[in-house]
KEKE-3310 file (N, C-alpha, C; in steps of 0.2 Angstrom, whole numbers, plus 5000, padded with zeros to 4 digits):
npx = (5561:5554:5558:5555:5552:5556:5549:5557:5555:5560:5555:5551:5538:5531:5519:5506:5492:5490:5498:5491:5480:5485:5490:5478:5473:5482:5484:5475:5479:5491:5488:5481:5492:5497:5505:5511:5512:5526:5533:5528:5530:5533:5541:5559:5574:5589:5604:5617:5629:5624:5611:5600:5585:5568:5553:5550:5546:5542:5538:5532:5533:5527:5538:5551:5547:5533:5534:5540:5530:5519:5524:5526:5513:5497:5487:5494:5500:5493:5493:5506:5510:5503:5510:5523:5521:5519:5529:5547:5561:5568:5566:5567:5569:5571:5578:5574:5577:5577:5561)
npy = (5773:5760:5743:5729:5712:5695:5678:5664:5648:5632:5617:5600:5590:5577:5571:5572:5574:5580:5591:5598:5602:5611:5620:5625:5632:5642:5654:5664:5667:5672:5684:5691:5696:5705:5699:5693:5681:5679:5670:5653:5639:5636:5631:5628:5634:5630:5639:5640:5631:5618:5619:5612:5614:5612:5613:5629:5643:5660:5673:5690:5702:5717:5721:5716:5713:5711:5699:5690:5691:5685:5672:5667:5668:5664:5661:5655:5644:5631:5628:5628:5617:5607:5609:5605:5592:5587:5590:5592:5602:5619:5635:5652:5669:5684:5701:5714:5726:5744:5752)
npz = (5453:5444:5444:5435:5439:5437:5436:5433:5426:5424:5420:5421:5417:5426:5429:5420:5421:5434:5432:5423:5430:5438:5429:5424:5434:5439:5431:5435:5448:5446:5439:5449:5456:5448:5438:5422:5409:5399:5393:5389:5389:5376:5360:5360:5354:5355:5354:5357:5367:5379:5386:5398:5395:5397:5399:5398:5407:5409:5419:5421:5434:5442:5451:5462:5475:5473:5465:5474:5484:5477:5475:5488:5493:5502:5493:5482:5487:5488:5475:5472:5479:5471:5459:5463:5466:5453:5444:5441:5443:5441:5449:5448:5454:5447:5445:5434:5422:5425:5421)
capx = (5561:5552:5562:5551:5555:5554:5550:5559:5555:5562:5552:5549:5532:5531:5512:5502:5485:5492:5501:5486:5475:5489:5490:5472:5471:5487:5484:5471:5483:5497:5485:5480:5498:5500:5509:5509:5516:5530:5535:5524:5531:5534:5547:5565:5579:5596:5609:5624:5629:5619:5607:5595:5579:5563:5547:5552:5540:5544:5532:5534:5529:5529:5544:5553:5542:5527:5535:5540:5523:5515:5527:5525:5506:5493:5484:5498:5503:5490:5495:5513:5510:5501:5516:5529:5519:5518:5535:5553:5564:5571:5562:5571:5566:5577:5576:5575:5581:5572:5557)
capy = (5770:5753:5738:5723:5706:5689:5672:5660:5641:5627:5611:5593:5587:5570:5569:5577:5576:5584:5598:5601:5605:5617:5625:5628:5636:5647:5661:5669:5669:5676:5690:5694:5699:5709:5696:5691:5677:5681:5663:5648:5632:5635:5628:5630:5633:5631:5641:5639:5627:5613:5620:5607:5617:5607:5617:5635:5648:5666:5677:5696:5705:5724:5722:5710:5712:5708:5693:5686:5690:5680:5665:5666:5669:5659:5660:5651:5638:5625:5627:5626:5610:5604:5609:5601:5585:5585:5592:5593:5608:5625:5641:5658:5676:5689:5708:5716:5733:5749:5754)
capz = (5447:5445:5441:5435:5441:5433:5439:5428:5428:5419:5423:5418:5419:5428:5430:5415:5424:5440:5430:5419:5435:5440:5423:5423:5440:5441:5428:5439:5454:5443:5437:5455:5458:5443:5434:5416:5405:5393:5389:5392:5387:5369:5357:5362:5349:5358:5349:5360:5373:5380:5392:5399:5395:5395:5398:5400:5408:5411:5421:5423:5439:5443:5455:5466:5481:5471:5463:5481:5487:5474:5476:5495:5495:5503:5486:5477:5491:5486:5468:5472:5481:5465:5454:5465:5465:5446:5440:5444:5439:5444:5448:5451:5453:5444:5444:5427:5421:5426:5416)
cpx = (5560:5556:5557:5555:5552:5554:5551:5559:5557:5560:5551:5543:5532:5524:5508:5496:5486:5494:5495:5481:5479:5489:5484:5470:5476:5486:5480:5475:5488:5494:5483:5486:5501:5505:5506:5514:5520:5532:5531:5524:5532:5540:5554:5570:5586:5601:5616:5624:5624:5615:5601:5588:5574:5557:5549:5546:5544:5538:5535:5529:5531:5536:5545:5549:5536:5528:5536:5534:5519:5518:5526:5518:5502:5488:5488:5500:5500:5492:5502:5514:5508:5507:5522:5527:5519:5524:5541:5556:5567:5567:5567:5567:5572:5574:5578:5578:5575:5568:5556)
cpy = (5763:5749:5731:5717:5700:5683:5667:5652:5637:5620:5605:5591:5579:5567:5574:5579:5581:5591:5601:5605:5611:5622:5629:5633:5642:5653:5666:5671:5674:5683:5694:5698:5703:5706:5694:5686:5680:5675:5658:5642:5631:5632:5631:5629:5635:5633:5640:5635:5621:5613:5614:5611:5612:5612:5624:5640:5654:5671:5684:5699:5713:5725:5716:5708:5709:5701:5688:5685:5685:5673:5663:5666:5663:5657:5655:5645:5632:5623:5625:5619:5605:5603:5605:5594:5582:5586:5591:5599:5613:5631:5646:5664:5680:5696:5709:5723:5738:5751:5761)
cpz = (5448:5441:5441:5437:5437:5437:5433:5430:5422:5422:5418:5421:5420:5428:5426:5418:5429:5437:5426:5424:5437:5435:5422:5428:5441:5438:5432:5445:5452:5442:5443:5458:5453:5438:5427:5413:5400:5389:5393:5389:5380:5366:5359:5357:5352:5353:5351:5366:5373:5386:5393:5400:5393:5394:5402:5401:5411:5413:5423:5428:5439:5446:5459:5472:5479:5469:5469:5484:5484:5476:5484:5498:5497:5497:5482:5481:5489:5479:5467:5474:5475:5460:5456:5465:5458:5442:5444:5440:5444:5443:5452:5450:5452:5443:5437:5427:5423:5420:5415)
residu = (MET:ASP:MET:PRO:ALA:TYR:LEU:ILE:ALA:ASN:ILE:THR:VAL:GLN:ASP:ALA:ALA:GLY:PHE:GLU:ALA:TYR:ARG:ALA:ALA:VAL:PRO:ALA:VAL:ILE:ALA:ARG:PHE:GLY:GLY:ARG:TYR:LEU:VAL:ARG:GLY:GLY:ALA:ILE:ASP:VAL:LYS:GLU:GLY:ALA:PRO:ALA:LEU:ASN:ARG:LEU:VAL:VAL:LEU:GLU:PHE:PRO:ASP:MET:ALA:THR:ALA:ARG:ALA:PHE:TYR:ASP:SER:ALA:ASP:TYR:ALA:PRO:LEU:LEU:ALA:MET:ARG:LEU:ALA:SER:THR:THR:GLY:THR:VAL:ALA:LEU:ALA:GLU:GLY:VAL:PRO:THR)
# end
């Protein structure tokens, strides 16, 4: 039984030009690992509590091994360096429910 996995990022852009270069290049790498965007920085309407959500991104991958392979890949490494140089925030991988 396959369980999808999700990369969840909550970031604040510090360098718009640097982040734009990252944003333009990363979709192809995500797709190479079978990932797809579910959420990509749209409006956030907080209904309860006071979470510090800024730019929220949720990616779905076929499984946790693939999500980890994407994040740790040589393909993503230079893009990760770009993102880390242009943003601050939190990124986590989470298992979903069986499909």
